[in-house]
C-alpha positions in Angstrom: 113.6 58.5 23.7 113.6 62.3 23.8 110.7 64.4 24.6 110.8 68.2 23.9 108.1 70.7 24.6 107.8 74.6 24.4 107.3 76.2 27.7 104.5 78.6 28.2 103.2 78.3 24.6 99.5 78.2 25.5 99.7 81.5 27.4 101.7 83.1 24.8 99.4 82.0 22.0 96.3 83.3 23.9 96.8 86.9 22.9 98.5 86.4 19.5 97.2 86.2 16.0 97.2 82.7 14.4 99.9 83.9 12.0 102.0 85.1 14.8 101.7 81.8 16.5 102.8 80.1 13.4 105.7 82.3 13.1 106.9 81.4 16.5 106.2 77.8 16.0 107.7 77.2 12.6 111.4 77.8 13.4 111.1 75.7 16.6 109.8 72.8 14.7 112.3 73.1 11.9 115.3 73.4 14.3 114.3 70.7 16.5 113.7 68.3 13.7 117.0 69.2 12.0 118.9 68.7 15.2 117.2 65.4 16.0 117.9 64.1 12.5 121.4 65.5 12.5 122.3 63.3 15.4 120.6 60.2 13.9 117.2 60.5 15.6 113.8 59.6 14.2 111.0 62.1 14.9 108.1 60.0 15.8 105.4 62.5 16.3 104.5 66.1 17.0 101.9 66.6 19.8 101.0 70.3 19.7 104.3 71.9 20.7 105.9 68.7 21.9 108.2 66.7 19.8 108.7 62.8 20.5 112.0 61.3 18.9 113.6 57.9 18.9 117.3 57.0 18.9 118.1 53.4 18.2 115.0 52.8 15.8 114.5 51.9 13.1 118.5 52.0 13.1 120.6 51.1 16.1 123.8 52.5 16.9 126.3 51.9 19.8 126.0 55.4 21.1 122.3 56.2 20.9 121.9 57.6 24.4 124.8 60.0 23.8 123.4 61.1 20.5 119.9 61.8 22.2 121.6 63.8 25.0 123.8 65.7 22.5 120.6 66.4 20.4 118.8 67.8 23.5 121.8 69.9 24.5 121.9 71.5 21.1 118.2 72.4 21.2 118.5 73.8 24.7 121.4 76.0 23.6 119.4 77.2 20.5 116.6 78.0 22.7 118.8 80.0 25.1 119.8 82.2 22.3 116.2 83.1 21.6 114.4 85.1 24.2 110.9 84.2 23.0 111.6 80.5 23.1 112.0 78.2 26.1 112.0 74.4 26.0 111.9 71.5 28.4 113.6 68.3 27.4 113.6 64.8 28.9 115.8 61.8 27.8 115.2 58.2 28.8 116.9 55.0 27.9 115.4 51.6 28.1 113.5 48.9 26.3 110.5 49.5 24.0 108.2 47.8 21.6 108.9 49.3 18.2 106.6 49.0 15.2 108.7 49.6 12.1 105.6 49.6 9.9 104.0 52.4 11.9 102.6 55.5 10.0 103.3 58.5 12.2 101.3 60.7 9.8 98.3 58.5 10.4 98.6 59.0 14.1 100.3 55.7 14.8 103.2 55.6 17.2 106.4 53.8 16.5 107.3 53.1 20.2 105.5 52.0 23.3 106.6 51.1 26.7 107.5 52.7 30.0 110.5 54.4 28.6 108.1 56.7 26.6 106.0 57.6 29.6 109.1 58.3 31.7 110.6 60.7 29.0 107.3 62.7 29.0 107.3 62.8 33.0 110.9 63.9 33.0 110.2 66.7 30.3 107.2 67.8 32.3 109.2 68.3 35.5 112.3 70.0 33.7 112.8 73.7 34.3 112.9 75.9 31.3 115.9 75.2 29.0 117.0 72.3 30.9 117.7 68.7 29.8 116.8 66.1 32.4 117.8 62.5 31.9 117.1 59.2 33.9 119.5 56.9 35.6 120.1 54.5 32.7 120.9 57.5 30.2 123.3 59.0 32.8 125.2 55.7 33.1 125.4 55.3 29.5 126.8 58.7 28.8 128.6 59.8 32.0 131.9 59.4 30.2 131.2 61.9 27.7 128.5 64.2 29.2 128.8 66.3 32.4 125.7 66.0 34.7 124.6 67.8 37.9 122.3 66.2 40.6 118.6 66.9 40.5 115.9 65.9 43.0 113.9 62.8 42.1 110.8 63.4 40.1 107.6 62.3 41.7 105.5 61.2 38.5 101.9 60.3 38.4 101.4 56.6 38.1 104.9 55.7 39.1 105.4 53.7 42.3 108.7 55.3 43.0 110.2 58.8 42.2 112.3 58.9 39.1 116.0 59.5 39.6 116.9 62.5 37.5 120.2 64.3 36.5 120.6 67.5 34.5 122.8 67.3 31.5 125.1 70.3 31.5 127.6 69.9 28.6 129.3 67.4 26.4 133.0 67.2 27.1 135.8 66.0 24.7 135.8 62.3 23.5 139.6 62.1 23.5 141.1 59.3 25.6 137.7 58.2 27.0 136.6 55.5 24.4 139.7 53.4 25.1 140.3 53.8 28.9 136.8 52.8 29.8 137.3 49.4 28.3 140.1 48.2 30.6 137.7 46.8 33.4 137.8 43.2 32.6 140.2 40.6 31.1 140.1 40.2 27.4 138.7 36.8 26.4 138.5 35.0 23.1 140.2 37.6 20.9 143.8 36.4 20.9 143.7 35.8 17.0 142.7 39.4 16.4 145.1 40.8 18.9 148.0 38.8 17.1 147.1 40.7 14.0 147.3 44.0 15.6 150.6 43.2 17.3 151.9 41.8 14.0 151.2 45.0 12.4 152.9 46.9 15.0 156.0 44.7 14.6 156.0 45.4 11.0 156.0 49.1 11.6 159.2 48.6 13.9 160.9 46.3 11.6 160.0 47.8 8.0 159.8 51.3 9.0 156.5 51.6 7.0 152.9 52.5 7.8 150.3 49.8 8.4 146.6 50.2 8.0 144.3 47.9 10.0 140.5 48.2 9.7 138.4 46.6 12.4 134.8 45.9 11.4 132.0 44.5 13.7 128.6 45.1 15.1 128.2 47.4 18.0 129.4 46.1 21.3 131.5 43.2 19.9 134.7 44.7 21.3 136.3 46.8 18.6 137.5 49.5 21.0 138.6 47.0 23.4 141.1 45.5 20.9 142.4 48.9 20.1 142.8 49.5 23.8 144.9 46.4 24.0 147.2 47.7 21.2 147.5 50.9 23.0 148.6 49.0 26.2 151.2 47.1 24.2 152.5 50.4 23.1 152.5 52.0 26.5 154.3 49.0 28.0 156.9 49.0 25.5 160.2 49.7 27.3 161.8 51.3 24.4 159.3 54.1 24.3 159.8 54.7 20.5 156.1 54.9 19.6 153.9 58.0 20.4 150.1 57.1 20.8 147.7 59.6 19.4 144.0 58.9 18.6 141.1 60.7 16.8 137.4 60.0 16.1 135.2 61.0 13.3 131.6 61.3 14.5 129.0 59.4 12.4 126.6 62.4 12.4 127.0 66.1 12.2 128.7 68.4 9.7 132.4 68.5 8.5 133.4 65.3 10.2 135.5 63.8 7.3 138.8 64.9 8.7 137.7 65.0 12.3 139.9 62.1 13.4 143.1 63.9 11.9 142.0 67.2 13.6 141.7 65.3 16.9 145.1 63.8 16.5 146.7 67.3 15.6 145.0 68.9 18.7 146.3 66.2 21.0 149.9 66.5 19.7 149.7 70.4 20.1 148.1 70.3 23.4 145.0 72.3 22.0 142.1 72.2 24.6 138.5 72.3 23.9 138.0 75.9 25.4 141.0 77.3 23.5 140.3 80.2 21.2 141.5 80.3 17.5 144.5 82.5 18.3 145.7 80.5 21.2 145.2 77.2 19.3 147.1 78.6 16.4 150.1 79.4 18.7 150.1 75.9 20.2 150.1 74.5 16.7 153.1 76.6 15.6 155.0 75.5 18.8 154.2 71.8 18.2 155.5 72.0 14.6 158.6 73.9 15.4 159.4 71.2 18.1 159.0 68.3 15.6 160.7 69.9 12.5 164.0 71.6 12.5 163.8 73.0 9.0 162.0 76.3 9.2 160.8 76.2 5.5 159.3 72.7 5.9 157.9 73.6 9.3 156.1 76.7 7.8 154.6 74.3 5.0 153.2 71.8 7.6 151.8 74.5 9.5 150.0 76.0 6.6 148.6 72.7 5.6 147.7 71.3 9.1 144.0 70.9 9.9 142.9 73.9 12.0 141.3 73.2 15.4 137.7 74.0 15.4 134.7 73.7 17.8 133.3 70.4 18.4 129.7 69.7 17.3 127.4 69.2 20.3 
């Protein structure tokens, strides 16, 4: 659940013509809606200048908490670029009763439960242009989002203060998805693991590429299987296989070749904060190190995907 609201809109509107108020609000509404929908969220309703959005309903994804925080960060960054606009954002994660047949235009809410109220309370307590999240959201996204400690929020109607953290920035996804799945023994997936190891053996023996597609509902263990394959490669004493991984985000713009771009960046050692020129130099060095023929190296460099800024 994401709750966003304009800061000081009432005092600003008091001395403005209605046309000027609308001119201030319209870009805000449009941008907030576009960011929420771009990250897979559903706008439940507008309450004055406040926006309430759901992630995980009516369609659930395995990374809905991360999507909500990334959307909040994108809205925050946009507001920081506009002097006349300040926003407060609260994000919470939990169980809610969702009415899929609700009609928001008729004033019917889609979701109800404590998670809705908590998001509203966090938003109200957040400073201008800050994203506050609850403990459940932080736990679900701490591998991909950087947080700073905040004082617990004393909210009306709550028996205990709400633990709160400020979302700072989204960090790179490379390497995180797999290493976080090594905490418990693998159980009940030997058949699938044999298929992956068999494909790896065919790569060794036949010197030909193998394509394996893992399909399953969120949380069934797809990433864990890939982790086990990675471990088999890492533990191989011959060391003849180099492991690279990439991820295509299921939302945002220009993500079709994102996985390939991530693999190229990992091979070249391109960091998230590298500028275009620095990234290009690293790419050129990586190509030269792999290919001896200058003409072929120049061709590969021209056709390699260019490192770009990640969507937030």
